[in-house]
C-alpha positions in Angstrom: -8.2 30.2 91.3 -5.2 31.5 89.4 -5.0 31.7 85.6 -2.1 31.2 83.2 -2.5 32.3 79.6 -0.6 31.1 76.6 -1.8 33.5 73.9 -1.8 33.2 70.1 0.7 30.4 69.6 1.2 29.7 65.8 1.8 26.3 64.2 1.5 24.8 60.8 -0.9 21.9 60.7 -2.9 19.7 58.5 -6.4 19.6 60.1 -9.2 20.0 57.6 -11.9 18.2 55.6 -10.5 18.9 52.1 -7.6 16.9 50.5 -5.5 20.0 49.8 -5.7 21.0 53.5 -4.3 17.7 54.6 -1.7 17.7 51.9 -0.4 21.3 52.0 -1.3 22.3 55.5 -2.0 25.8 56.8 -1.5 28.1 59.8 -3.4 27.5 63.1 -3.4 29.8 66.1 -4.0 28.4 69.6 -4.6 30.2 72.9 -4.9 28.6 76.3 -6.2 29.7 79.6 -5.0 27.3 82.4 -6.6 27.5 85.8 -4.6 26.4 88.9 -5.7 26.5 92.5 -3.2 29.0 94.0 0.1 28.7 92.1 2.7 27.8 94.7 5.4 29.6 92.7 3.7 32.9 93.6 5.1 32.4 97.1 8.3 30.4 96.4 9.5 32.0 93.2 10.6 28.5 92.1 10.1 27.3 88.5 9.1 23.8 89.7 6.2 25.3 91.6 4.3 26.5 88.6 3.2 25.2 85.2 6.1 24.7 82.8 5.1 27.0 79.9 7.7 25.6 77.6 6.5 22.1 78.1 2.9 23.1 77.5 3.9 24.9 74.3 5.8 21.8 73.0 2.8 19.6 73.9 0.4 21.8 71.9 2.8 22.0 69.0 3.1 18.2 68.9 -0.7 17.8 68.8 -1.3 20.5 66.1 1.5 19.6 63.8 0.7 15.9 64.0 -3.1 16.0 63.6 -4.7 14.6 60.5 -8.3 15.0 61.5 -11.1 17.0 59.9 -12.4 19.4 62.5 -10.8 22.1 64.6 -13.4 21.2 67.2 -11.7 17.8 67.5 -8.3 19.4 67.4 -9.3 21.6 70.4 -10.4 18.5 72.3 -7.1 16.7 71.6 -5.2 19.7 72.8 -7.3 19.8 76.0 -6.7 16.1 76.7 -3.0 16.4 76.2 -2.5 19.6 78.3 -4.5 18.2 81.2 -2.4 15.1 81.1 0.8 17.1 81.2 0.3 18.8 84.6 -2.0 17.6 87.3 -2.1 21.0 88.9 -4.3 22.3 86.0 -7.8 21.8 87.2 -9.6 23.2 84.1 -8.8 25.1 80.9 -10.1 27.0 78.0 -8.8 26.3 74.4 -9.3 28.5 71.4 -8.2 27.2 68.0 -8.2 29.7 65.2 -8.1 28.9 61.5 -7.4 32.2 59.7 -7.3 30.7 56.2 -10.3 28.4 56.3 -11.4 27.5 52.7 -14.6 29.4 52.8 -15.8 31.9 50.1 -16.6 35.2 51.7 -15.2 38.0 53.8 -14.1 37.0 57.3 -11.2 37.5 59.7 -10.9 33.9 60.9 -12.8 30.8 61.9 -12.3 29.6 65.5 -13.6 27.3 68.1 -13.4 27.7 71.9 -14.0 24.8 74.3 -13.7 24.7 78.1 -12.8 21.4 79.9 -12.0 20.4 83.4 -10.0 17.5 84.8 -11.9 14.3 84.6 -13.1 12.7 87.9 -13.9 9.1 88.6 -17.7 8.8 89.2 -19.6 5.9 90.6 -23.4 5.5 90.2 -25.8 3.1 91.8 -28.7 1.7 89.7 -31.8 -0.1 90.8 -35.1 -1.4 89.4 -38.0 -3.4 90.8 -40.8 -2.7 88.3 -41.4 -4.1 84.8 -38.5 -5.8 83.0 -35.9 -5.1 85.7 -32.8 -6.3 83.9 -33.8 -4.5 80.7 -34.4 -1.3 82.7 -30.9 -1.5 84.1 -29.2 -2.3 80.8 -31.1 0.5 79.0 -30.1 3.0 81.6 -26.4 1.9 81.5 -26.4 2.1 77.7 -27.8 5.6 77.8 -25.2 6.7 80.4 -22.3 5.3 78.4 -23.4 7.2 75.3 -23.3 10.6 77.1 -20.6 12.7 75.5 -17.8 13.3 78.0 -18.1 9.9 79.7 -15.2 7.5 79.2 -13.8 4.2 80.5 -17.2 3.0 81.4 -17.3 -0.1 83.7 -20.3 -2.2 84.9 -20.4 -4.2 88.1 -22.4 -7.5 88.3 -26.1 -7.3 88.8 -27.5 -8.4 92.2 -31.1 -9.2 93.3 -31.7 -7.5 96.6 -34.3 -7.3 99.4 -36.1 -3.9 99.5 -35.0 -1.4 102.1 -37.4 1.0 103.9 -40.8 0.0 102.3 -40.5 -3.8 102.5 -43.9 -4.7 100.9 -42.7 -4.4 97.3 -40.9 -6.6 94.8 -37.2 -7.4 95.1 -34.8 -5.1 93.3 -32.1 -5.7 90.8 -29.1 -3.4 91.7 -25.7 -2.7 90.3 -23.1 0.1 90.1 -21.2 1.7 87.2 -18.0 3.7 87.2 -16.6 6.1 84.6 -14.4 9.1 84.1 -16.0 12.4 83.2 -15.5 16.2 83.2 -19.3 16.9 83.3 -20.1 19.0 86.3 -22.0 17.2 89.0 -25.3 19.1 88.7 -25.2 18.8 84.9 -24.6 15.1 85.3 -27.6 14.9 87.7 -29.8 16.6 85.0 -28.7 14.0 82.4 -29.5 11.2 84.9 -33.0 12.6 85.4 -33.6 12.6 81.7 -32.7 8.9 81.5 -35.0 8.2 84.5 -37.9 10.1 82.9 -37.4 8.2 79.7 -37.8 5.0 81.6 -40.9 6.3 83.3 -39.5 6.8 86.7 -42.0 8.3 89.2 -41.4 9.6 92.7 -44.8 9.1 94.4 -43.7 6.9 97.4 -40.5 7.4 99.3 -38.4 4.2 99.0 -41.2 2.9 96.9 -41.1 0.7 93.8 -39.6 2.2 90.6 -38.7 1.3 87.1 -35.2 2.8 87.5 -33.3 4.7 90.2 -29.9 6.2 89.5 -27.9 7.8 92.3 -24.5 9.5 92.3 -22.5 7.7 95.0 -19.1 9.3 94.5 -17.8 12.1 92.3 -14.0 12.0 92.7 -13.2 13.3 96.1 -15.8 16.1 96.0 -18.2 16.7 98.9 -21.5 18.4 98.0 -24.2 19.2 100.5 -27.2 20.7 98.7 -30.9 20.0 99.0 -31.0 18.6 95.5 -27.6 16.7 95.6 -25.5 15.2 98.3 -22.1 13.6 97.5 -21.0 11.1 98.7 -24.5 9.8 98.7 -25.9 9.6 102.3 -26.1 6.1 103.8 -24.3 4.4 100.9 -22.1 2.6 103.4 -25.1 1.3 105.2 -26.8 -0.4 102.2 -25.7 -3.8 101.0 -27.4 -3.2 97.7 -24.8 -0.5 97.1 -21.7 -1.9 98.8 -21.9 -5.4 97.3 -21.7 -4.3 93.6 -19.6 -1.3 94.5 -16.7 -3.4 95.8 -16.2 -4.6 92.2 -15.3 -1.0 91.2 -13.8 0.5 94.4 -12.3 -0.7 97.6 -14.9 0.2 100.2 -14.0 -2.1 103.1 -17.1 -3.7 104.7 -19.1 -5.2 101.8 -22.3 -6.3 103.6 -23.2 -3.8 106.4 -26.9 -4.7 106.9 -29.0 -7.9 107.2 -30.7 -7.5 103.9 -30.6 -10.4 101.4 -28.3 -9.9 98.4 -27.8 -12.6 95.8 -25.8 -12.6 92.5 -28.2 -12.3 89.6 -25.8 -11.9 86.6 -22.0 -12.0 86.8 -20.2 -9.4 84.7 -16.4 -9.1 84.3 
């Protein structure tokens, strides 16, 4: 992974909580580390084969000089969002925003915030429940997922009632899929999913057994992960109608009913 650094760019801006900060403005210093998977320009020596530093500089300048927000934390996020949108070759980045004249009584060199962000990926999860109030379990889990910081453009497929797979002597499930964009790392996302499952009293006593909620990562962008604790794409997703039927509302997956299990629409959602 190659790194491009734009260091200590200075701009006049109006980000701040106090009225005089918004009115009079002050100096802000911004530094960027941009990470690119093997810069092609290293081999071709062509300007078009690397990140356009001047374009990035102007993009950051536009964000800083135009911002009227309160926090440099928020300003750093806006800079990250803008820079990642400027060049698709940048896979992740680090932003440091320095406020040398922060209105704080005391002796200090500067106040600054550093954040690290990666390019957002489109993620699809499968949710299922066959214990307790099944629909409420699904809705509660979806709401908790949507509220996770770093998840955006959250979409919900319709809910389907499905015949159990594996252990057949158990209640029918309600199943659905959700899709969203995020820059949360896959294993960190898995940890957050487990917290939601635990909050809904999920137990793992019987393989393929009944459960209050089950949340699986089906796709995480184009990533392929083969670890004992996480496999992406999820194994056998394409063999399970309780996944493919709701999934087709979010992603073109071809065959929509690959097995002989019963799947019926429970609640239509646009």
